[in-house]
C-alpha positions as CSV (number, residue, x, y, z in Angstrom):
1,M,71.3,108.6,84.6
2,S,69.8,106.6,82.4
3,K,70.6,102.8,83.2
4,R,72.8,101.1,80.3
5,V,72.3,97.8,78.3
6,V,74.7,96.1,76.1
7,L,73.2,94.3,73.1
8,A,74.3,91.7,71.1
9,Y,74.3,93.6,67.8
10,S,74.2,91.7,64.4
11,G,73.7,95.2,62.2
12,G,70.6,93.8,60.7
13,L,67.0,95.2,60.9
14,D,65.9,93.2,64.1
15,T,68.7,94.4,66.4
16,S,69.1,97.9,64.8
17,V,65.6,98.6,65.3
18,A,65.8,96.8,68.7
19,V,68.3,99.8,69.8
20,R,66.1,102.9,69.2
21,W,63.0,100.7,70.3
22,M,64.9,100.1,73.8
23,R,65.7,103.5,74.2
24,E,62.3,104.9,73.5
25,E,60.2,102.1,75.4
26,W,62.4,101.2,78.3
27,G,64.4,104.4,78.5
28,V,67.8,102.8,78.6
29,E,71.1,103.7,77.1
30,V,72.1,101.0,74.7
31,V,75.7,99.9,73.8
32,A,75.8,98.1,70.8
33,C,78.2,95.1,70.9
34,A,79.0,93.2,67.5
35,V,81.2,90.1,67.9
36,D,83.0,88.7,64.5
37,V,83.1,85.3,64.7
38,G,83.9,84.8,61.0
39,Q,80.6,86.6,59.7
40,L,81.7,89.8,58.9
41,V,83.3,90.8,55.3
42,A,85.8,93.4,54.6
43,G,84.6,96.9,54.9
44,E,81.3,95.5,56.7
45,E,82.9,96.9,60.3
46,E,82.4,100.4,59.2
47,I,78.9,100.1,57.9
48,I,77.6,98.3,61.7
49,R,79.5,101.2,63.5
50,E,77.5,103.7,61.3
51,R,74.3,102.0,61.1
52,A,74.1,101.2,65.2
53,L,75.1,104.7,65.8
54,A,72.3,105.9,63.5
55,A,69.7,103.7,65.5
56,G,70.9,105.6,68.9
57,A,73.7,103.6,70.4
58,V,75.8,105.4,72.7
59,E,78.5,103.2,71.8
60,I,79.2,100.6,69.2
61,E,82.2,97.8,69.8
62,V,83.2,95.5,66.9
63,I,85.1,92.7,68.7
64,D,87.3,90.3,66.5
65,A,86.6,87.2,68.3
66,R,87.7,84.6,65.6
67,E,90.9,83.5,67.3
68,H,88.8,83.2,70.7
69,F,86.3,81.3,68.7
70,A,88.7,78.9,66.9
71,R,90.8,78.2,69.9
72,D,88.5,77.6,72.7
73,F,85.1,76.6,71.2
74,L,85.5,75.2,67.8
75,V,88.6,73.2,68.7
76,Q,86.7,71.4,71.8
77,A,83.6,70.8,69.7
78,L,86.1,69.2,67.1
79,R,87.5,66.7,69.6
80,A,84.2,65.5,70.7
81,N,83.2,65.1,67.1
82,A,80.1,67.5,68.2
83,M,77.1,66.6,65.9
84,Y,73.7,67.1,67.0
85,E,71.4,64.5,66.4
86,G,74.1,62.7,64.3
87,K,74.3,65.3,61.5
88,Y,74.5,69.2,62.8
89,P,78.0,70.4,63.3
90,L,76.6,73.1,65.9
91,V,77.1,76.1,63.8
92,S,74.9,78.7,65.7
93,A,75.0,77.1,68.9
94,L,79.0,77.3,69.1
95,S,79.1,81.0,68.7
96,R,76.3,82.2,71.3
97,P,78.7,81.3,74.5
98,V,81.5,83.3,73.0
99,I,79.5,86.3,71.7
100,V,77.9,86.1,75.7
101,E,81.6,86.2,76.8
102,H,82.2,89.5,75.0
103,L,78.8,91.0,75.8
104,V,79.5,90.4,79.7
105,A,82.7,91.8,79.5
106,S,81.7,94.8,77.7
107,A,78.8,95.2,80.5
108,R,81.5,95.3,82.8
109,R,83.4,97.8,80.9
110,H,80.4,100.4,80.6
111,G,78.9,99.6,83.9
112,A,75.6,98.3,82.4
113,H,73.1,96.7,84.4
114,A,72.0,94.2,81.8
115,V,72.3,92.6,78.5
116,A,70.1,92.1,75.5
117,H,69.5,89.9,72.6
118,G,67.5,89.9,69.5
119,C,66.1,86.1,69.9
120,T,62.4,85.4,69.4
121,G,60.2,83.5,71.6
122,K,60.5,79.8,69.9
123,G,64.3,79.6,68.8
124,N,66.9,78.0,70.3
125,D,69.3,81.1,71.0
126,Q,67.3,82.9,73.5
127,V,68.2,79.6,75.7
128,R,71.9,79.9,74.9
129,F,72.2,83.7,75.4
130,E,70.4,83.8,78.5
131,V,71.7,80.6,80.1
132,S,75.6,81.4,79.4
133,T,74.6,84.9,80.9
134,R,73.0,83.4,84.3
135,V,76.1,81.3,84.6
136,L,78.8,83.8,83.9
137,A,77.3,87.0,85.6
138,P,74.0,86.1,87.5
139,D,73.9,89.8,88.5
140,L,73.2,90.8,85.1
141,D,69.6,91.3,83.8
142,V,68.7,89.6,80.5
143,M,66.4,91.8,77.9
144,A,64.7,90.2,75.0
145,P,62.8,93.3,73.0
146,V,62.1,91.2,70.2
147,R,60.0,88.4,72.5
148,V,58.0,90.9,73.7
149,W,57.6,93.9,71.4
150,G,54.9,92.3,68.9
151,L,56.4,93.7,65.9
152,T,56.3,92.3,62.4
153,R,59.1,92.5,59.9
154,A,57.2,95.0,57.9
155,D,56.5,97.2,61.2
156,C,60.2,97.0,61.8
157,I,61.2,98.3,58.3
158,E,58.4,100.7,58.8
159,L,60.2,102.2,62.5
160,A,63.6,101.9,60.7
161,G,62.6,104.5,58.1
162,K,60.8,106.6,60.6
163,W,63.9,106.7,62.6
164,D,66.2,107.3,59.8
165,I,68.2,104.0,60.6
166,P,69.9,103.1,57.3
167,I,68.8,99.7,56.8
168,S,68.7,97.4,53.4
169,A,65.8,95.3,53.6
170,S,62.8,94.3,51.7
171,K,59.8,93.2,53.5
172,E,59.8,90.0,51.6
173,K,62.6,88.1,54.0
174,L,63.2,85.0,51.8
175,Y,65.4,83.2,54.6
176,S,67.0,84.0,57.9
177,I,70.8,82.7,57.8
178,D,73.3,82.8,60.5
179,E,76.6,82.4,59.5
180,N,80.4,82.3,61.2
181,M,83.4,80.4,60.3
182,W,82.0,76.7,61.4
183,G,79.4,77.1,58.5
184,R,75.6,78.8,57.7
185,A,72.4,78.0,59.1
186,I,69.7,78.7,56.8
187,E,66.0,78.7,57.5
188,C,62.4,80.4,56.9
189,G,60.6,81.0,53.7
190,I,60.0,77.8,51.4
191,L,62.2,75.8,53.8
192,E,59.7,76.0,56.3
193,N,57.9,73.4,54.6
194,P,59.8,70.1,55.1
195,W,58.7,68.6,51.2
196,S,60.0,71.3,49.4
197,Q,63.6,71.0,48.3
198,A,66.0,73.8,49.1
199,P,66.6,75.8,45.9
200,A,69.9,76.9,45.0
201,D,70.1,80.4,45.7
202,P,70.6,80.6,49.6
203,F,73.8,78.7,49.3
204,T,77.0,80.4,49.1
205,L,79.5,77.9,50.7
206,T,79.0,75.1,48.2
207,R,78.5,74.9,44.8
208,D,76.3,72.5,43.1
209,P,78.2,69.1,42.5
210,K,77.3,69.2,38.8
211,D,79.6,72.5,38.8
212,A,82.5,70.9,40.6
213,P,85.9,70.7,39.2
214,A,85.9,67.4,36.9
215,E,88.9,66.0,38.4
216,P,89.0,64.3,41.9
217,R,91.7,65.7,44.7
218,D,93.2,64.4,47.4
219,L,93.4,66.9,50.5
220,V,95.8,66.1,53.5
221,V,94.6,66.9,56.8
222,G,97.5,67.3,59.6
223,F,96.6,67.0,63.3
224,E,98.5,67.5,66.7
225,H,96.6,66.1,69.6
226,G,93.3,66.4,68.0
227,V,93.9,70.2,66.6
228,P,93.9,70.6,62.9
229,V,97.4,72.4,62.3
230,S,98.2,71.7,58.5
231,L,96.7,71.2,54.9
232,D,98.8,69.1,52.4
233,G,101.9,69.5,54.6
234,E,101.8,73.2,55.1
235,K,101.2,74.6,58.4
236,L,98.5,77.0,59.2
237,G,96.8,78.9,62.1
238,L,93.5,77.8,63.0
239,V,91.2,80.8,61.4
240,E,93.1,80.3,58.0
241,L,92.9,76.7,57.8
242,I,89.2,76.5,58.7
243,A,88.5,79.1,55.7
244,S,90.7,77.3,53.2
245,I,89.6,73.7,54.0
246,G,86.0,75.1,53.9
247,E,86.7,76.9,50.6
248,T,88.3,73.6,49.0
249,V,85.8,71.0,50.1
250,G,82.9,73.5,49.2
251,S,84.2,74.0,45.7
252,Y,83.4,70.1,45.1
253,G,80.0,70.5,46.1
254,W,79.8,68.6,49.5
255,G,78.9,69.9,53.2
256,R,75.1,70.5,52.8
257,I,72.9,69.3,55.5
258,D,68.9,69.3,55.0
259,M,67.2,68.0,58.2
260,V,64.3,68.2,60.6
261,E,65.7,68.5,64.1
262,N,64.3,69.0,67.5
263,R,64.4,72.3,69.1
264,R,65.2,73.0,72.9
265,V,61.7,74.5,73.2
266,G,60.2,71.5,72.2
267,I,59.0,72.0,68.1
268,K,60.3,70.5,65.2
269,S,62.3,73.0,62.7
270,R,62.9,72.3,59.3
271,E,67.0,73.3,58.9
272,V,69.4,73.7,56.2
273,Y,73.0,73.9,56.7
274,E,76.3,74.0,54.7
275,C,79.2,73.5,56.8
276,P,82.2,72.2,54.2
277,A,84.9,73.3,56.6
278,S,83.4,72.0,59.9
279,L,82.1,68.3,58.3
280,A,85.0,67.7,56.7
281,L,87.6,68.3,59.9
282,I,85.2,66.0,62.0
283,L,85.0,63.2,59.3
284,A,89.1,63.5,59.3
285,H,89.5,63.8,63.1
286,S,87.2,61.0,63.7
287,D,89.0,59.0,61.0
288,L,92.4,59.7,62.8
289,E,90.9,58.6,66.0
290,G,89.9,55.1,64.7
291,I,94.0,54.2,64.4
292,T,94.9,56.3,67.7
293,L,92.1,55.4,70.2
294,E,92.0,52.3,72.3
295,R,88.8,50.0,71.6
296,D,86.8,50.6,75.0
297,L,88.3,54.2,75.2
298,A,86.9,55.1,71.8
299,R,83.3,53.4,72.2
300,E,82.8,55.2,75.6
301,K,83.9,58.5,73.9
302,Q,81.3,58.1,71.2
303,R,79.1,57.5,73.8
304,L,79.9,61.0,75.6
305,E,79.9,62.9,72.3
306,I,76.3,62.6,72.1
307,R,75.8,64.1,75.2
308,V,78.3,66.9,74.4
309,A,76.6,67.7,71.5
310,E,73.3,68.1,73.2
311,L,74.7,70.2,75.6
312,I,75.9,72.6,73.2
313,Y,72.8,72.9,71.4
314,D,70.8,73.5,74.6
315,G,73.0,76.2,75.8
316,L,74.7,74.7,78.6
317,W,78.4,75.1,77.1
318,H,79.4,77.0,80.7
319,A,77.4,74.6,83.2
320,P,79.7,72.1,85.2
321,L,78.8,68.9,83.1
322,M,80.3,70.2,80.0
323,G,83.5,71.4,81.6
324,A,84.1,67.9,83.1
325,L,83.3,66.3,79.8
326,D,85.4,68.3,77.9
327,A,88.4,67.7,80.4
328,F,87.6,63.8,79.4
329,M,87.7,64.9,75.7
330,A,90.9,66.6,76.4
331,T,92.6,63.4,77.6
332,T,91.6,61.3,74.7
333,Q,93.9,63.3,72.4
334,A,97.1,62.7,73.5
335,H,98.0,60.5,70.8
336,V,95.5,62.0,68.2
337,T,98.4,63.1,66.3
338,G,98.8,62.2,62.5
339,E,97.2,62.9,58.9
340,V,94.2,61.9,57.2
341,K,93.8,61.9,53.5
342,L,90.4,63.2,52.1
343,R,89.5,62.3,48.7
344,L,87.2,65.2,47.1
345,A,84.9,64.7,44.1
346,S,81.6,65.6,42.8
347,G,79.6,65.9,45.6
348,R,81.5,63.9,47.9
349,C,84.2,63.9,50.6
350,D,85.5,60.7,51.7
351,A,88.2,59.4,54.0
352,V,91.0,57.2,52.2
353,G,94.2,57.0,53.9
354,R,95.5,57.6,57.2
355,R,98.9,57.4,59.0
356,A,99.8,58.4,62.7
357,P,103.0,58.1,64.5
358,A,101.4,56.4,67.7
359,S,99.1,54.3,65.7
360,L,97.5,51.1,67.1
361,Y,97.1,49.7,63.9
362,D,99.6,46.8,63.6
363,H,100.3,45.3,60.3
364,D,101.9,42.0,61.4
365,L,98.8,41.3,63.4
366,A,96.2,42.4,60.7
367,T,98.0,40.8,57.7
368,Y,96.8,37.3,56.0
369,D,100.0,37.1,54.0
370,A,103.1,35.5,55.6
371,D,104.2,38.1,58.1
372,D,101.1,37.3,60.3
373,S,102.1,37.1,64.0
374,F,98.6,36.9,65.3
375,R,98.5,33.3,67.5
376,H,95.7,31.5,65.5
377,Q,96.2,28.7,67.8
378,D,94.9,31.0,71.1
379,S,91.6,31.6,69.1
380,E,90.0,28.1,69.8
381,G,90.0,28.9,73.6
382,F,88.9,32.7,73.6
383,V,86.1,31.6,71.3
384,R,84.7,28.8,73.4
385,L,85.2,30.8,76.8
386,W,83.3,33.9,74.8
387,G,80.5,31.9,73.8
388,L,79.9,30.0,77.2
389,S,77.3,32.0,78.9
390,A,75.2,31.8,75.6
391,E,76.0,28.1,75.4
392,T,74.8,27.5,78.7
393,W,71.5,29.5,78.4
394,S,70.9,27.4,75.2
395,R,71.4,24.0,76.8
396,R,69.4,25.0,80.1
397,Q,66.8,27.3,78.7
398,G,66.7,28.1,75.3
399,P,66.6,26.1,72.0
400,G,69.1,23.3,73.0
401,A,67.2,22.4,76.3
402,S,66.0,18.9,76.5
């Protein structure tokens, strides 16, 4: 009996050819596993099933992981305000560990000896797939046909035709696009020149700002313990809320990112993203923390947020440090409950109001009006002691020394 491999199946050209190629070259049976993290549209599930079976898969599983992804991955990233290099909300990086969890579960169900992915040798995703697999199931082999087969896109199209795999693909591939409910990652083509401005055609989640609604709009996001739960007072499930806020914010032409980032393998890569939902939620969540987190806790959390983003980007979601940092982040969210008002205008999204039941903002301490309760007389001694070390240095060693 042939050994079985479970392939992370997207339904695209590379993974469809990989199904047949692994059967022909490596003599394995392939189970195709397509994990929906928000990238599939209505009717696409059946197309994926037919394509995988036509390519030679012995079985095809299409798994709806949207709730799992939102609840157990996006929430954790949101409470850490996770943004790689301060810009990128980790769209692709967050989806890989949840896909691997389902790959491993599928491998167990089907008695597979290995899992496989369709990543190249220069990208980040190979790291994310393989490290997560080796943490969750170190007994499973990991196979990477695209990394070893030496086929061009034209070669793959030719093989798809030869093997009667129903693929709609041209030899001139303009972009490589990865999408889920947290946003879209766009690369290749003209975007490989960092001087070239990104054209309009690959964007689907965000309008051109010049086509945004003429009138600004306020959007109120409600949180409970750091988890978004409502829009404009209406309670929504996570999946629905993310989709709704993305559609609204994107309609105002906000949520695009154009950056050169540092890949895990050591090269710089020009990446274009559109992430209206994730960027708006991170903006709102971070703003709410501004009035609910104590100063030193907030500062330490901000320092550790950078590390969380790096771990996610580097494929270490299932590593012990990520678990420890996530536990810390969870403890910070006890009082991050309240609402943030976002003002949407052409090409803009700004936090313009916030309120929370356990807000640390004290009006009587902050005001300069008659209600002022701050003890101004305490400040003279505080300021003198605060600057005492610097003053002593100045008198003995610095500009005040005689």
